[in-house]
N, C-alpha and C positions, 0 to 999 in steps of 0.2 A: 858658259854661263849654266848651259843644262846640266853639266856635271856637277855644279856647285848645288843645284837644286835636287838633283840624285842624292847626293851626300846628305843635305838637309833632310829629306825624306826617309832616308835610310835611318838617320839619327832620331828622328820622330818614331819610327817604326819599332827600333830597338827599346828605345824608352818605354814606349807604350805597352811592347809585349813584357817587359821586366815588371812593370806596374801591374799588369793583368794578372800575372802569375803571383806576384807578391800579395796583392790586396783582394783578389777575386778567387785565386786559387783556380784559375782557368785560363786557356790561351786566349790571345786577340783574336777578335773576330774580324776579317776582312770582309766587309760588305760589298756584294759584286752583283751588278746589275746587267750585264751583258753588253754595256757600251764600253767605248774606247777609254775613258778615264779609269773605269774600274778595271780594264784589261792591264792599264800601265801600273796602277796600284798594286795589283795582284803581282805582277812581273817584279816588280821592285821588293816586296814582301818575299817571294820566293828565292830571291838572290841574297836577301841579307838576313833572313831568320831562317832556323831550322824547322822542320815540319811539325815538330811537336810544340813550337812556340805560337802557332797561329792556326785557325780554321776558317775556312771560307763558307759565307752564307748568301743565298739569294732569297729575297722575299718575292714571291710569286704574285705578281699584281692581277692576274686573270686577264689583262689586256695589252700584254706583250705580244709583238709580231711573231708569227711561227719562226721566222729566222732567228730570232733573239732566243726563242725557247731551245732551239736546236744547238745555238752557239754555247748558251749556258751549260747544257748538258755535256757538250764535248770538253769544255774546260774542265768541269768537274770531273769528267772521266779521268782525264789526264792529271789532275790533282791527285786523285785517289790512288792512281799507279804509282804516284811519288810519295805517298804516305800521308798526303794532307788530308784532313776530314773535312767533308763538305755537307752542307744541308740545305735543302729548299723548304722555305717555311710558307705555309699556306694561310691567307689572312682570316682571321676571325672577327666578329662584331658582336658584342654582347654574348661572348662565349659561345657563338655559333660559327661554323665556317660561313665565308660571305664571298661576294664577288663585286667588281664594279657595278655591274648590271642590279644586283640586289641592293647595293648601297644608295643608288640613285634613288629606288623607291623609299628605302627606309628613311633617308634623308629628306625626302620631298622636294628636292632642288637639285639641278644639275651641278657637277663641279665647275668651278670657274677659276680665274687667276685669283680672286680675293677669298674665295671659299673653297679650299683645297682639302676638305676632309679625307679625299681618296688617298692623298700622301700619308696623312696621318694614320689612317687604317690599314692601308695595303702596304705601306713600306716602312713606316718608322716605329713599330710596336713589336718588332719581331725578335728583338734581343733585350729584354728589360734587365736592368741591374747587372750590365756587362760592360766591359770596355770593348768599344768598337772603333774601326778605322773606315773612313769615307772617302771616296774620291771626289769631294767638293773642291772646286777651283774659284778663286776670286774673280775671275774675269768673266764668268758665265751669266753674272747676273748683278744688278747694284743690291739685291737682296742679299748676296752673299759677302759682299765687303764689310770690311770689319771684323771679320772672324780671325782665328790665329791657330796656333798649333794643337792645343789642348782645350776641352771645354766641358763642363757637365752640361748634360743636355738642356738646352733652353736657357742657360745661365752664362753669358758672355762675361759678366764682370769676374767671373771665376778662371778666365782663361789664362793660359801661361804662352807668352808671346815666343815668337821666333828667336828674337835676339836674346831671350832670357834661358834659352835651353841650356846651355853648359852649366850655368848656375843651378837651374832646376834639377839637373842630372846629379850635381855634386850635393844638392840638398836632399834629393832623394836618397842617394847612399848613406847620407848621414843619418838621415830619418830612420834607416834599418839598423842602425848602430844605437838606437835608442835615445837620441837626442831630439825628440819630437818637440819640445817646447820651444826650442831656439830656432829650428829649421823647417819645421811644417808650415803648409800653406794651406788656404782654402780647398784647392784642388785635390790635394793629397787627402785631406780630411774625408771629401766626398768619396775617394776611393776606398778609404778605410771603412765607411758606411755602405759601401757596394752600392752607391748612386750610379744611375747611367753616366758614363764618360766616353767623350769622342776624341778622336785625334784625326788632324786633317793632313795628312803627309805630303800631299801634291797641291795643297793650296794654292801655291806660288807660281805654278806651271800655267802658261799660257797656251792657246790652243796650237800654236806652232811647235811649243816644246812637246806635246802629246804626240803629235804625228813625228816629230823628229826621234823620239824616243821609240816609237813603234817601227819606224825603218830602222833605226841603228840596231835594235836588239831582236829584230824580225818577230815582233809579236803578232800573233793570230789575231784578228778582230771580226767584229760582226759583219757578215757579208752584206747587210744593209747599206753600210758606207760604199762600198763598190757599186751600188745601184743609185749613188746620188744623195743619199739621206746625209744631212749635215748632223742632226740630232737623231738619237736612237732612244726612245722612252715608251711610255704607253701609247697606245693607238687612241688619238682623239684627245690627248692631253691638251687642255686650253692654254697652257704655257707656250705651246708652240705656234699659237696665232692661227687664224682663220686659214691662211694659204696652206701652211703645213697641215692642218687638220683635213683641209679639202684633199689633198694629195694622198694623204693615208687612208682617207675614206675611199677613194677611187682605187687604190691598190688593195684595200681590204674591205669590199663591199659588206661581207657578212657582219664585221665588227658594227658598222653603220646602221644596219638593220638591227643588230642587238642593242644599240643605244636606242634608237626609235622604239622598239618594244619596251624598253626601260622607262622611256620617257610617257610612254602610253598608260603603263601602270602608275608611275608616279602622278599623272593627271587625274587617273581613276581616284587613287587615294585622296588626293587633294580635294576634290568634289565630295567625296563621302564624308570629310571633313568640314565641307562649306567654305573651303577656299578657292579662290580662282587662281590663275597663274598670269602674273603681270597685269598692269592696267587695262592692255588689249585682250586678256582673258584668252590665251591660246588655248586651242581645243584639241589638238592632236600631237602625236609625238613628232610627225612630220614637221609641223609648225614650230615645235621646240627646237628642234634639230636645226631648222633655218634660223631662229633666233640665236642659238647657240653658236652658229658658223658666222654670225654678224650679217646675215643676208635679210633679216626681217627689218622692214622699215619702221617699225614701231619699236625698235631696240630700246630696252629699258635697264637702267643700272640694277646690278645684283640687290642692292639695297632696297630697291622697290618689292622685290619677292619677300624678303626678310620683314619688312615693316610690320609691326604688330604681331609677330610671331615669336613663339619662345622655341629655341632649339632643345 
């Protein structure tokens, strides 16, 4: 079963790399986060694509754990030694360099499960108008179900399904022979217009497939997994839940203090604009932190923060 999924992932990557070269005149971008899924994605790409057909990019979130940063640097060093171009992108907002701490103040609210401006700005705007490959998996969350092999960013209706890949490949080849009218599809038209295009090569992998691949091919992984972390991402990511966030802040107290300082600046900005924070009117960054972690007895929905405000 795993071997079949690997073959499908290779097929997706080969087709994506050809489309990227044909329509974007640029290599396919492998998005790399430093987590186990992106390690597997990158390893498959290195096995089925030549170095000139892809490059590797990391979006520096400013809140990755030190272990993650060092792991990314080591992986990128090995890639460069093998002729694979790598790049670390640093986040910007409104044309200026930014960070998680500055975004909290700029947005006047903490990031939450429902209000994830941090992902949009820190991670998902680093490769505009390019063809990218991401390590998204269906079994990670309900929000990721319903995706497929290829899609224009944010447009699921333009997806190419796994079951149609052989036909899509034939259609792509015929399109290159000048028979656009008969064989072109919306996704290929989007590529021709150089819109953001995404492929999900390991979408059908489940958690056990990832670890089986890592063991079978001896793929080095982030040392945080050896320390018992099940999830590797931004320190304090609300998607991890209160238990995970508390552990991260115990292990990385400086990050927690940086969040609290950012919340203090956020509150000062809101007060200057005549706005309170929640119905219970939290007054300090420490109080916001307790609310954020779900410890505040006056927990209020994020909608109550935004009510009557214009973002």
